[in-house]
C-alpha positions in Angstrom: 0.0 0.0 0.0 1.4 3.4 -1.0 1.7 6.2 1.5 -0.6 8.4 -0.6 -3.3 5.7 -0.6 -3.0 5.3 3.2 -3.2 9.0 3.9 -6.2 9.5 1.5 -8.3 6.4 2.2 -7.2 5.1 5.6 -6.4 8.3 7.4 -9.1 10.3 5.5 -6.6 13.1 4.9 -7.7 14.7 1.7 -5.9 17.7 0.2 -7.6 21.0 0.9 -8.3 23.2 -2.1 -8.0 26.8 -1.2 -10.9 29.2 -1.7 -10.4 31.3 -4.9 -11.9 34.3 -3.1 -9.4 34.1 -0.3 -6.5 33.8 -2.6 -7.8 36.6 -4.7 -8.1 38.8 -1.7 -4.6 38.0 -0.5 -3.1 39.0 -3.9 -5.2 42.1 -4.1 -4.1 43.1 -0.6 -0.4 42.5 -1.5 -0.8 44.6 -4.7 -2.3 47.5 -2.8 0.4 47.2 -0.1 3.1 47.3 -2.8 1.5 50.5 -4.2 1.3 52.3 -0.9 4.9 51.3 -0.2 6.0 52.7 -3.5 7.3 49.2 -4.5 5.7 49.1 -7.9 2.6 49.3 -10.0 -0.4 47.5 -8.3 -2.0 46.5 -11.6 1.2 44.8 -12.8 1.7 43.2 -9.4 -1.8 41.8 -9.5 -1.7 40.6 -13.0 1.7 38.9 -12.6 0.6 37.0 -9.5 -3.0 36.2 -10.6 -1.7 34.8 -14.0 0.5 32.3 -12.0 -2.7 30.8 -10.7 -4.5 30.2 -14.0 -3.8 26.4 -13.9 -3.9 26.0 -10.1 -6.9 24.2 -8.6 -8.8 26.6 -6.5 -12.3 26.4 -5.1 -14.5 28.8 -7.0 -18.0 29.7 -6.0 -20.8 29.4 -8.6 -20.4 33.1 -9.5 -16.6 33.1 -9.7 -14.1 32.1 -12.3 -10.4 32.7 -12.8 -11.2 35.2 -15.6 -14.0 36.9 -13.6 -11.9 37.5 -10.6 -9.0 38.7 -12.8 -11.2 41.3 -14.3 -12.4 42.5 -10.9 -8.7 42.7 -9.7 -7.7 44.7 -12.7 -10.5 47.2 -12.0 -9.5 47.6 -8.4 -5.9 47.9 -9.2 -6.4 50.6 -11.8 -8.0 52.9 -9.2 -4.8 53.1 -7.2 
């Protein structure tokens, strides 16, 4: 029996998929903090970090998608 099988089926330890909204909020927060700290363009920061997550498995709500949250983030970042 493999260790992965044991952990998943025997120990019932399933990998937790992070919430897309939580990850989005963290990146947006970091982008705004970088802007206030004069460490760069918040839109560029947001886009660079959000684009890294395109193929990462996140838990999206029914109204969320990677593209949708990306558009929202771009809108917020443009205002700063």
